[in-house]
N, C-alpha and C positions, 0 to 999 in steps of 0.2 A: 358499707353504705349502699343502699339500694338506689338504682337509677329508675326514675319513673317518667314516662312520656304520656301525657294526657292528649286525647284526640276528641275534640268536640265537633259534632256535625250539626249544623243548623240548616234545616230544610227551607226556612223562609228568610234567613238573614240576607239583607240586601248586599249586592256585590259592588256597588259604587256608593260614594259618599254624597248621594243626591237627596238627602233628607234633612229637615231642620234639626238643629241640635237641641233646641228647646222641645222637650217632650219626645226625644228621639226614640224612646222605647217603642212607642206605638207606630212610628213612621218608618222604622228601620228593619222591621221583621224581627223585633225583639233582640237586637244586638246588645241591649243592656245586659242580657244574660251572659254574653261573651265577655263584655267589659268587666262585669263583676267577677267572673271566673278567673280572668287574668289577674285581678287584684287579690283574689282569694289565694291563689298559688304563689304569687310573687310579692307578698307583703313583707317578706324578709328574704335575705340572700338564699338562693337555692341553686347552687352550681350543678346539682345532680337532677335537675328537673327541666323538662321542656313541655311546651303546650302548643299543640297545632289545632287551629280551627279551620273547618271546611265550610264555606258559605255556599249554599246551593240556590239561593233566591235570585230574583230578577235584579237588575235588568241586563247584566253582563255575564260573561263566562264565569263559571264557579271560581272562587278564590280559595287558595290553600295558603295559610300563613303559619309560620312556626316561630315561636319565641324561645330563645335559648337562655335559660336562667344563668348559665355560666358567664354570659356576656352582658347581662343586664346589670348595670352599675349600681343603681339605687333601688331600694325597696319601694314598692308602690303603696300609696297611702289612701287613695280615694278612687271612686268610680271614674272620675275625670282622668286620672292617670291611665286607667285601663282603656277608656274611650280614646285618648290621644294615641295610644299604640294601635288601636283598632283603625282609627282614621288614617294613620300613616300607612297601614297595610292596604286599606281600600284605595288610597291614592297611588300605591305602588312606590312609595318613597323607601329608600334603603336606610338601614340602620345596622349597626354592628350586631345587635341582638335579634334582628328580624329578617326572616327570609320569606319572600312571597312568590307565588307562581299562579298563573291563570291556566286552567286546564278544562278542556271540553269533556274530559273523561276522568274525573277525580277518583273514581273507583279503581282505575288502573294505577293511579298514583298510590292509593292505599295498598293495593296488592303488592306492588314493588317495594314499598316501605316495609311491609311485613316480612317479605322474603329476606330482606337484609337483617332482620331482627328475629330470626326463627328460634333463637335461644331464650327469648323473653316469654314470661308468663303473660297471657292476655286476659284482661278482665273487662267484660262488658257490663256496665252498671245499668240494671233494668229492674223495674218493679216486679217483673215476672221471674226473676232469678232466684237462685238458692240464697240462703242467708250467708252473708259474708263471713260470719263467725265459723261456718263449717269449713271454710278454706283459709282461715287466717294463718295457719301454720305454713301453708304453701306460699302465701304472700310474704310472711315475715322471713322465710328462708330463701327468698328469691333475690337475685342480684339485679334483675331487670324486669320491670313490669310496664306493660302497655295498657292504658285504660281508655276505653271508648265510652263516650257519653253523648246523649242528645241534648239539644238546647230547647227546652219546653216540651218537645215531643221526641219520641224515639228516632234514631237514624233510620233511613230507608232499609228495608230488609236485606237488600244486596250488600250493604255495608256490614251489617251484623253477620251475615253468612260468611263473607270473606274473612272477617275479623276472627270469628270463632272456629275456623277450620282446623287450626293446629294450636295446641296448648291453650285453648280458650275456655273460660268459665263465664257463665252468665250469673251475676250475683246482685243481690239487693242489700242495701244498707240497713233497712228497717221496714216496719209495717206501713209506712206512709210514703207519699211522693215528696221528694226533696228537690230544691232548686239545684241546678248544676253546680253553682259555687259552693253550696252547702255540702254536696257530695265530695267535692275536692277537699274541703276543710276536714270533713269527717274521715275520709280515707287517709289523709295526711296524719291525722291523729292516730289512727290504727297503726300506720307504718312507723310512727315514732316510738311505738312500744318495743320495736326491735332494738332500740338503742339502750334499753334498760335490762 
């Protein structure tokens, strides 16, 4: 079984829950993209999956939050389930499956995170990358994959540079631009081919 850790960087995602919940997508720096991505990954039990989101928007210090699929007890069924986890992270509330930190320098957090996982294959999903099918055998034969995605727009260049330094591939899933949540669903489908 392959271990996969998704990292989503949102350049505009608000770092405090100071937005109205009705119509939150337009008032939160598109945190709906993060909420949908959480549900896309954890809509069924996934003990071998983690998702970290890094919010770089205003008004507070950047937020780094990690959801551990091994500790998430129930599958998520709706965008509201993802939003509730997101709000819990923004409030700094603890949960067995959720770890949050505030950091003035999230790029250092990413560099340290990557050093501890130097045996993992790194995949940055970007419209500018090579076709994923060119590297599918590398992915299917990996025991650990780290995946970097943007939320509506690419992560800042310093994040992609640090991420791609070692064992890194810039790949695209297809000829079009896909929502972050769709990228997760499609990549999970491709990885499921390993089981057959």
